[in-house]
C-alpha positions as CSV (number, residue, x, y, z in Angstrom):
1,Q,-61.5,42.4,10.6
2,V,-64.7,40.8,9.5
3,H,-66.1,38.5,12.2
4,L,-68.3,35.5,11.2
5,V,-70.4,33.6,13.7
6,E,-72.2,30.4,12.6
7,S,-75.2,28.9,14.4
8,G,-77.8,26.3,13.9
9,G,-75.8,23.1,13.9
10,G,-76.8,20.0,15.9
11,L,-77.9,16.4,15.8
12,V,-80.5,15.4,13.3
13,Q,-81.9,12.1,12.1
14,P,-81.3,10.9,8.5
15,G,-83.9,12.5,6.2
16,G,-84.2,15.5,8.5
17,S,-83.4,19.2,8.0
18,L,-81.3,21.9,9.5
19,R,-80.8,25.6,8.8
20,L,-77.4,27.1,9.5
21,S,-76.9,30.8,9.8
22,C,-73.8,32.9,9.5
23,E,-73.8,36.5,10.8
24,A,-71.1,38.8,9.6
25,S,-69.9,41.9,11.5
26,G,-67.2,44.5,11.2
27,P,-66.1,46.1,7.9
28,T,-68.5,43.9,5.8
29,Y,-68.6,46.5,3.0
30,S,-65.4,44.8,1.7
31,V,-67.0,41.4,1.4
32,R,-67.9,40.3,-2.1
33,V,-68.9,36.7,-1.6
34,M,-69.9,34.6,1.4
35,G,-69.8,30.8,1.2
36,W,-70.1,27.6,3.1
37,F,-67.5,24.8,3.4
38,R,-67.6,21.6,5.4
39,Q,-65.1,19.2,6.7
40,A,-65.7,15.7,7.9
41,P,-63.3,13.9,10.2
42,G,-60.3,12.6,8.2
43,K,-61.3,14.4,5.0
44,Q,-60.4,17.6,3.3
45,R,-62.4,20.7,3.5
46,E,-65.2,20.7,0.9
47,F,-66.8,23.6,-0.9
48,V,-70.6,23.6,-0.4
49,G,-71.6,26.8,-2.1
50,C,-71.6,30.6,-2.1
51,V,-73.5,33.7,-3.1
52,S,-72.4,37.2,-3.9
53,I,-73.1,39.8,-1.3
54,I,-72.3,43.1,-3.0
55,G,-72.1,44.5,-6.5
56,R,-73.6,43.2,-9.6
57,S,-72.0,39.8,-9.5
58,S,-74.3,36.9,-10.0
59,I,-72.1,34.5,-8.2
60,D,-74.4,31.7,-7.0
61,E,-72.6,28.4,-6.7
62,N,-74.2,25.4,-5.0
63,R,-72.6,21.9,-5.1
64,M,-75.5,20.4,-3.2
65,K,-78.3,21.8,-5.4
66,G,-81.4,19.8,-4.9
67,R,-81.0,19.3,-1.2
68,F,-79.2,22.4,0.1
69,V,-80.4,26.0,-0.5
70,I,-78.1,29.0,0.1
71,S,-79.7,32.3,0.8
72,K,-78.7,35.7,2.2
73,D,-79.9,38.8,3.9
74,N,-77.7,41.6,2.5
75,D,-78.9,44.1,5.1
76,K,-77.2,42.3,8.0
77,P,-75.4,40.6,6.2
78,T,-76.3,37.1,7.0
79,L,-75.8,33.9,5.1
80,Y,-78.0,30.9,5.4
81,L,-77.7,27.2,4.5
82,Q,-81.0,25.2,4.5
83,M,-80.1,21.6,4.4
84,N,-82.8,19.0,3.6
85,D,-82.9,15.2,3.3
86,L,-79.7,14.9,5.3
87,T,-77.7,11.7,5.2
88,H,-74.9,10.3,7.3
89,D,-72.4,11.6,4.6
90,D,-73.5,15.2,5.5
91,T,-72.0,14.8,9.0
92,A,-69.2,17.4,9.2
93,A,-68.2,20.7,10.7
94,Y,-69.7,23.5,8.6
95,F,-67.8,26.7,8.2
96,C,-68.9,30.1,6.9
97,A,-66.3,32.1,5.0
98,A,-66.1,35.6,3.4
99,S,-64.1,36.7,0.4
100,T,-63.0,40.1,-0.6
101,Y,-61.4,38.9,-3.8
102,H,-62.5,39.3,-7.4
103,A,-62.9,35.9,-9.1
104,D,-65.0,34.0,-11.6
105,S,-65.5,31.1,-9.2
106,Y,-65.2,30.9,-5.4
107,S,-64.9,27.2,-4.8
108,D,-61.2,27.5,-3.8
109,D,-60.9,28.1,0.0
110,L,-57.7,30.1,-0.7
111,L,-60.0,32.9,-2.0
112,Y,-61.6,33.4,1.4
113,D,-60.1,36.0,3.8
114,Y,-62.3,35.3,6.8
115,W,-63.6,32.2,8.5
116,G,-66.1,31.4,11.2
117,Q,-65.4,29.0,14.0
118,G,-67.6,26.3,12.5
119,T,-70.7,24.6,13.7
120,Q,-71.1,20.8,14.0
121,V,-73.8,18.9,12.1
122,T,-74.2,15.3,13.0
123,V,-76.7,13.1,11.1
124,S,-77.4,10.0,13.1
125,T,-80.2,7.8,14.5
């Protein structure tokens, strides 16, 4: 069982930045892709982006390109989400997820086997 732990959430003013981390443990050799999702109150879970962890896959999807940057440390493995120029619309619980599946795109949350507990990001004055 792969275990994912997110950290780095909190309260930030509009225009500010936050960096989320997601550390994976357990049998991580099976993980092909790690990604970020978010869910605001009353809304469906939304794909933020993902990157490949193993193999030659060049999966690198980012729906928030321009403000958010997704990076990784394969040795740990740890996934990061650098969020810049945050707005009220970015307020949500942010979840890290890991997929062991082969796919061309990983925006569907059904492709993810493992999920973290989530970390809250609140953008407010």
